[in-house]
RONU-904835 format. One record per residue (C-alpha): residue number from 1; residue in three letters; x, y, z. Coordinates in nm, 4 decimals, always signed. Example, Ala and Ser with C-alpha at 12.3 -4.5 7.8 and 13.67 -1.06 7.14 Angstrom:
REM residues 2
1  ala  +1.2300  -0.4500  +0.7800
2  ser  +1.3670  -0.1060  +0.7140
This chain:
REM residues 119
1  met  +0.0000  +0.0000  +0.0000
2  phe  +0.2715  +0.2504  +0.0961
3  asn  +0.4827  +0.1836  -0.2123
4  glu  +0.1867  +0.2206  -0.4486
5  thr  +0.0728  +0.5467  -0.2879
6  leu  +0.4257  +0.6894  -0.2998
7  arg  +0.4497  +0.5924  -0.6683
8  glu  +0.1190  +0.7677  -0.7405
9  ile  +0.2404  +1.0855  -0.5708
10  val  +0.5744  +1.0881  -0.7561
11  glu  +0.4273  +1.0029  -1.0955
12  gly  +0.1374  +1.2432  -1.0431
13  thr  +0.3711  +1.5362  -0.9849
14  glu  +0.5463  +1.6936  -1.2825
15  gly  +0.9168  +1.6700  -1.2028
16  gly  +0.8633  +1.4147  -0.9253
17  val  +1.1729  +1.2051  -0.8566
18  ala  +1.1118  +1.0023  -0.5384
19  gly  +0.8825  +0.9592  -0.2410
20  leu  +0.9526  +0.8388  +0.1113
21  leu  +0.7612  +0.7374  +0.4228
22  met  +0.9896  +0.7513  +0.7246
23  gly  +0.9858  +0.7647  +1.1012
24  phe  +1.1365  +1.0597  +1.2821
25  asp  +1.3859  +0.8083  +1.4195
26  gly  +1.5371  +0.7950  +1.0681
27  ile  +1.4138  +0.4446  +0.9897
28  pro  +1.2440  +0.4224  +0.6484
29  val  +0.9059  +0.2510  +0.6218
30  asp  +0.8893  +0.2523  +0.2414
31  ser  +1.0070  +0.4497  -0.0606
32  trp  +0.9645  +0.4726  -0.4352
33  thr  +1.2117  +0.6223  -0.6820
34  arg  +1.1863  +0.6628  -1.0588
35  glu  +1.4027  +0.4100  -1.2397
36  asp  +1.6000  +0.6818  -1.4199
37  ser  +1.6971  +0.8556  -1.0936
38  glu  +2.0149  +0.8077  -0.8942
39  leu  +1.8752  +0.9891  -0.5893
40  asp  +1.9057  +0.8018  -0.2607
41  ile  +1.5823  +0.9226  -0.1024
42  thr  +1.6490  +0.7250  +0.2160
43  thr  +1.9654  +0.9249  +0.2850
44  val  +1.7760  +1.2481  +0.2164
45  gly  +1.5092  +1.1374  +0.4661
46  met  +1.7604  +1.0435  +0.7357
47  glu  +1.9215  +1.3868  +0.7126
48  leu  +1.5827  +1.5582  +0.7142
49  ser  +1.4535  +1.3662  +1.0165
50  met  +1.6942  +1.5500  +1.2470
51  val  +1.6165  +1.8899  +1.0959
52  leu  +1.2414  +1.8272  +1.1158
53  lys  +1.2624  +1.7594  +1.4898
54  asp  +1.4283  +2.0995  +1.5361
55  ile  +1.1631  +2.2687  +1.3225
56  gln  +0.8862  +2.1084  +1.5281
57  arg  +1.0483  +2.2248  +1.8533
58  ala  +1.0904  +2.5786  +1.7182
59  ala  +0.7258  +2.5986  +1.6082
60  glu  +0.6115  +2.4821  +1.9519
61  gln  +0.8397  +2.7293  +2.1322
62  leu  +0.6978  +3.0099  +1.9185
63  glu  +0.3502  +2.8886  +2.0159
64  ala  +0.2708  +2.8527  +1.6453
65  gly  +0.1366  +2.5009  +1.6912
66  gly  +0.2727  +2.1837  +1.5400
67  ala  +0.4580  +2.2034  +1.2116
68  arg  +0.2616  +2.0398  +0.9281
69  glu  +0.4712  +2.0933  +0.6177
70  val  +0.8230  +2.1967  +0.5249
71  ala  +0.9676  +2.2660  +0.1795
72  ile  +1.3368  +2.2917  +0.1048
73  gln  +1.4388  +2.4302  -0.2326
74  ala  +1.8000  +2.3743  -0.3340
75  glu  +1.9709  +2.4247  -0.6692
76  lys  +1.9261  +2.0651  -0.7829
77  leu  +1.6415  +1.9319  -0.5699
78  thr  +1.3219  +2.0481  -0.4043
79  thr  +1.1933  +1.8410  -0.1140
80  val  +0.8476  +1.8749  +0.0386
81  val  +0.7794  +1.7080  +0.3717
82  arg  +0.4376  +1.6503  +0.5279
83  met  +0.4275  +1.5529  +0.8945
84  leu  +0.1788  +1.2705  +0.9503
85  asn  +0.1882  +1.2410  +1.3291
86  ala  +0.4411  +1.2499  +1.6121
87  asp  +0.6247  +0.9487  +1.4701
88  tyr  +0.6140  +0.9642  +1.0879
89  phe  +0.6505  +1.1937  +0.7896
90  val  +0.6163  +1.1587  +0.4137
91  ala  +0.8488  +1.3350  +0.1702
92  leu  +0.8483  +1.4087  -0.2014
93  ala  +1.1651  +1.4974  -0.3913
94  leu  +1.1275  +1.6773  -0.7216
95  ser  +1.3373  +1.8616  -0.9726
96  pro  +1.3664  +2.2378  -0.9123
97  glu  +1.1339  +2.3098  -1.2046
98  gly  +0.8812  +2.0502  -1.0848
99  asn  +0.5233  +2.1348  -0.9884
100  leu  +0.5585  +2.2105  -0.6172
101  gly  +0.1898  +2.2971  -0.5739
102  lys  +0.0718  +1.9668  -0.7203
103  gly  +0.3189  +1.7754  -0.5047
104  arg  +0.1985  +1.9513  -0.1908
105  phe  -0.1618  +1.8784  -0.2857
106  leu  -0.0987  +1.5074  -0.3471
107  leu  +0.0899  +1.4733  -0.0172
108  arg  -0.1953  +1.6419  +0.1691
109  ile  -0.4562  +1.4171  +0.0070
110  ala  -0.2546  +1.0993  +0.0735
111  ala  -0.1691  +1.1842  +0.4366
112  pro  -0.4898  +1.0375  +0.5887
113  lys  -0.4295  +0.7085  +0.4008
114  phe  -0.0805  +0.6823  +0.5449
115  val  -0.1991  +0.7666  +0.8964
116  ala  -0.4793  +0.5091  +0.8824
117  ala  -0.2439  +0.2375  +0.7596
118  leu  +0.0167  +0.3194  +1.0253
119  ser  -0.2352  +0.2998  +1.3089
């Protein structure tokens, strides 16, 4: 179920490269990467898991509530992360010219499916 949903998100987003479901402990649950990509989405997720914890703490300290989504745009890769609950997040990596809005939308729509399956 996870792999298929990740594939749908990546393929449904123009410029989508890879998708990942991971715990904040840095342990991947599942991932899907386009065959023509050399991106190691698991390594990206492990690095992000530490940063996401800091972002969540900062949002709470600012009394802004829990962080829901984070986007990181770099020269060669854009990564959108949607927090699912206190333990898991889902991420989408796309090319810089990819459709960020569509990716965000598909992550938001798929989030309840992931949460239900993880429960």
